[in-house]
C-alpha positions in Angstrom: 0.0 0.5 0.2 1.4 3.4 -0.8 1.6 5.9 1.8 -0.2 9.0 1.2 0.3 12.5 2.5 -2.1 13.8 4.6 -4.3 17.1 3.9 -2.4 19.9 5.8 -4.8 20.7 8.4 -4.3 17.1 9.6 -0.4 17.3 9.4 -0.5 20.6 11.5 -2.0 19.1 14.3 -0.8 18.4 17.4 -2.3 15.6 19.7 0.0 16.8 21.2 1.8 18.6 22.2 -0.7 16.7 19.4 -2.8 13.9 16.3 3.5 12.2 15.0 6.6 11.2 13.4 6.9 14.4 11.0 5.2 17.5 12.9 1.6 16.5 14.0 0.3 17.7 13.2 -2.0 17.0 16.8 -1.6 20.1 32.0 -2.7 22.2 35.2 -2.6 24.9 37.5 -1.7 25.0 41.4 1.2 24.4 44.1 3.1 21.9 43.1 4.0 21.3 46.5 0.3 20.0 46.7 -1.5 17.0 45.3 -1.7 17.2 41.4 -5.5 18.2 40.1 -7.1 15.1 38.5 -8.0 17.5 35.7 -6.4 20.8 34.4 -7.1 24.1 36.0 -9.0 26.0 32.8 -9.7 29.4 34.5 -7.8 31.8 32.8 -9.4 34.6 34.3 -7.8 33.9 37.5 -4.4 34.4 36.0 -3.7 37.6 37.7 -0.8 36.8 39.5 1.8 39.6 40.7 4.6 38.6 38.4 5.9 41.5 36.4 8.5 42.0 33.8 9.9 39.4 32.0 11.6 36.1 31.9 14.3 34.4 29.8 13.1 31.1 27.9 15.3 28.7 26.4 13.7 27.8 22.9 14.9 25.5 20.4 15.9 28.5 18.2 17.6 30.5 21.1 16.9 32.4 24.2 13.6 34.3 24.2 12.6 37.1 26.3 8.8 36.4 27.1 6.7 37.9 29.7 6.7 36.3 33.4 3.1 36.6 33.5 1.3 36.5 29.9 -2.1 37.6 29.8 -3.2 38.0 26.1 -1.6 34.8 24.4 -1.9 33.7 20.7 -1.9 30.2 19.8 -1.7 29.6 15.8 -1.5 25.7 16.1 -1.6 22.7 18.2 -0.8 24.0 21.6 -4.0 25.8 22.9 -5.3 23.3 25.0 -2.1 23.6 26.7 -2.3 26.9 27.5 -5.8 26.7 28.7 -4.7 24.0 31.1 -2.4 26.4 32.7 -4.7 28.7 33.2 -3.9 31.3 30.7 -5.8 33.7 28.7 -5.8 33.4 25.1 -6.9 35.9 22.7 -6.5 34.3 19.4 -6.2 30.8 18.2 -6.1 29.2 14.7 -9.3 27.7 12.8 -8.3 24.0 13.3 -8.3 24.7 17.2 -11.9 26.6 16.7 -13.2 23.4 15.5 -12.4 21.4 18.7 -16.1 21.0 20.5 -13.9 20.4 23.7 -12.8 24.0 23.9 -15.8 25.7 23.0 -16.7 26.5 26.6 -13.1 28.4 26.8 -13.1 29.9 23.2 -16.2 31.8 23.0 -14.5 35.7 23.0 -11.3 34.1 21.6 -10.6 35.3 17.9 -9.7 33.0 15.3 -6.5 34.1 13.3 -4.0 32.5 11.1 -0.4 32.8 10.6 -1.1 35.3 7.6 -3.5 37.7 9.5 -0.9 40.1 10.7 -3.2 42.9 10.9 -5.6 41.1 13.2 -2.9 39.7 15.4 -1.7 43.4 15.9 -5.4 44.6 17.0 -5.3 41.7 19.5 -2.3 43.4 20.9 -0.7 39.8 22.1 2.1 39.6 24.8 3.1 36.2 23.6 2.9 34.3 19.8 3.3 30.3 20.3 3.0 28.0 17.1 4.7 25.0 15.7 7.7 25.6 13.3 5.9 25.4 10.5 4.0 28.4 10.7 4.9 31.3 8.0 5.6 34.6 8.8 7.8 34.1 11.9 10.0 37.0 11.7 7.0 39.7 11.0 5.3 37.8 14.3 8.2 38.5 16.5 7.8 42.2 16.0 4.4 42.1 17.3 5.4 40.1 20.3 7.6 37.9 21.4 7.2 34.5 19.3 8.2 31.0 20.2 7.8 28.2 18.1 7.9 24.0 18.7 8.8 21.6 16.3 6.6 18.5 16.6 7.4 15.4 18.0 10.7 16.9 18.8 9.9 16.1 22.4 7.4 13.6 23.7 3.8 15.0 24.0 4.1 15.3 28.1 7.5 16.9 27.9 5.8 19.1 25.8 3.3 20.0 28.1 6.2 21.1 30.5 8.2 22.9 27.9 4.6 25.1 27.5 4.6 25.4 31.2 8.6 26.8 31.2 7.6 29.3 28.6 4.6 30.4 30.5 6.5 30.2 33.8 4.2 27.7 35.3 6.5 24.5 34.9 5.9 23.2 38.4 1.9 23.2 37.4 2.6 21.6 34.3 4.7 18.7 35.8 2.5 18.1 38.5 -0.3 17.4 36.4 1.8 15.1 33.9 2.9 13.0 37.0 -0.9 12.6 38.4 -1.9 11.7 34.3 0.9 9.0 34.0 -0.2 7.5 37.0 -3.7 7.6 36.4 -3.7 6.6 32.8 -1.3 3.7 33.6 -3.7 2.3 36.2 -6.1 2.3 33.5 -4.1 0.7 31.4 -3.7 -2.2 33.9 -7.6 -2.2 34.9 -8.0 -2.6 31.0 -5.6 -5.1 30.0 -7.3 -7.2 33.2 -10.8 -7.1 31.4 -10.0 -7.4 27.9 -6.8 -9.5 27.8 -3.3 -9.1 27.9 -2.9 -9.7 24.2 -6.0 -8.0 23.1 -5.3 -5.6 20.3 -6.3 -2.0 19.9 -6.2 0.1 16.4 -6.7 3.8 15.9 -8.6 4.1 12.6 -9.7 7.3 10.8 -12.0 8.5 8.1 -11.2 12.1 6.9 -13.0 13.0 3.6 -12.6 10.0 1.5 -9.7 8.6 2.8 -8.5 6.1 5.9 -6.1 6.1 8.2 -4.4 3.9 10.8 -2.2 5.6 13.4 0.9 4.7 15.6 1.4 5.6 19.3 2.1 9.4 19.2 -0.3 11.3 16.5 -3.0 12.7 18.7 -6.7 10.7 18.4 -6.0 8.8 22.2 -3.1 7.0 20.7 -0.2 8.3 23.0 -2.6 7.0 25.9 -3.6 3.8 24.3 0.1 2.9 23.5 2.7 4.6 25.5 0.6 5.1 28.9 -1.6 2.0 28.9 0.7 -0.2 27.2 -2.2 -1.6 24.9 -1.4 -3.8 22.0 -1.0 -2.7 18.6 -1.7 -5.2 15.9 1.7 -6.0 14.1 0.2 -5.2 10.9 -0.3 -1.4 12.1 3.2 -1.5 13.9 4.8 -2.4 10.3 3.3 0.4 8.6 2.5 3.3 11.2 4.7 3.0 14.1 7.7 5.0 12.2 5.8 7.7 10.6 2.8 8.2 12.7 0.0 7.5 10.2 -0.5 5.3 7.2 -3.2 5.7 4.3 -4.9 2.6 3.7 -7.8 1.8 1.2 -11.4 0.1 2.4 -10.6 -3.1 0.6 -7.5 -3.9 3.1 -9.0 -2.1 6.4 -10.3 -5.7 7.8 -6.1 -6.3 7.8 -5.7 -3.5 10.4 -8.5 -3.7 12.6 -7.5 -5.0 16.0 -9.7 -6.9 18.6 -11.0 -3.4 19.8 -11.2 -0.1 17.7 -11.0 3.5 18.2 -12.8 4.9 14.8 -12.2 8.8 14.6 -14.9 10.2 12.3 -15.0 13.8 11.0 -18.8 15.0 10.0 -18.9 14.8 5.9 -16.5 12.0 5.6 -17.5 9.1 3.6 -18.1 6.5 5.8 -20.2 4.2 3.2 -18.0 1.4 4.0 -19.6 0.8 7.2 -22.7 -0.6 5.4 -20.7 -3.2 3.3 -20.9 -6.8 4.3 -17.0 -7.0 4.5 -16.8 -4.3 7.3 -20.0 -5.8 9.0 -18.2 -9.2 9.3 -15.1 -7.7 10.9 -14.6 -9.4 14.5 -14.4 -6.2 16.4 -17.6 -4.6 14.6 -19.7 -8.0 15.2 -18.5 -8.0 18.9 -19.7 -4.2 19.2 -16.1 -3.6 20.0 -15.6 -0.5 17.7 -15.8 2.8 19.5 -16.6 5.7 17.5 -15.5 9.5 18.5 -15.5 13.1 17.1 -12.6 13.5 14.8 -12.4 17.3 16.2 -12.5 16.4 19.8 -9.9 13.5 19.6 -7.8 15.3 17.3 -5.2 16.8 19.7 -2.9 15.6 22.7 -2.8 18.5 24.8 -4.0 18.1 28.8 -7.6 19.1 27.9 -8.2 16.5 25.1 -5.6 13.9 26.9 -8.7 14.0 29.7 -11.4 13.7 27.8 -9.8 10.8 26.0 -9.0 8.8 29.5 -12.5 9.4 30.3 -13.9 8.0 27.2 -11.6 5.1 27.4 -12.3 4.1 30.7 -16.3 4.3 30.1 -16.0 2.3 26.7 -13.6 -0.5 28.1 -14.4 -0.7 32.0 -18.1 0.7 32.0 -16.7 3.5 34.3 
């Protein structure tokens, strides 16, 4: 099967800070000395600390002077959920972030911007701009506000959250959430394996427009939790084609070969899901056993703390009935 390039919007994910090998593209606030919160703090209105002035952040492109207590942050790709989880105010986000229903309650008054809408960005008066290394006009953005970019998958998805915590002067809060999340997701994995069997396989499949994809262990859509934290088993066929690059395009004809005992099926509105009406699909064991769990592609796309908490709750409900 020939591997194809995914649509630009898919490539520009996260996660994860996330939905991968090339760029996927696809947290909490509190005292680190206290018990980590079981879910991120997202009330950006409470970010009114007394820290003033600037700090120096060591980015992958060198040292950058950034606000010690940023109040007007713009995120141009992938990392809005990380910023929200740390209780920092957003004034602008990219269109893909706006599509995620998980963020709706937090982004009602947040403008939609892109790396090309420079005039609109100027009007928003940001004090910090964050994006992936693939965004355009970085030099012009730097003239508007301190701008920090990250190369997707240069660090793992949880280290990425800690890096953003450092950038926002909230490293302790970020680390506290990471430690707590890892413990909770790992235990969930133990419980799930005890219920479905140590060797039961789990696939993550997506239908986007008219194309099907299978995913490795670092391309958002819950892959990081299922494979990295829960240690659930990926089908060998999926390992062969998707583990290295993060995703792999397949046809409906070969889909049965990539379906595990359990399947997370990510679907986008308007995608061609007619294959689900075919006998070949209905005869797949996971389908016959009602072990295909459908999710909203927009909601499951990233791998930031807000999305990860959502994914973890979904998996516990579907696999364990919690």
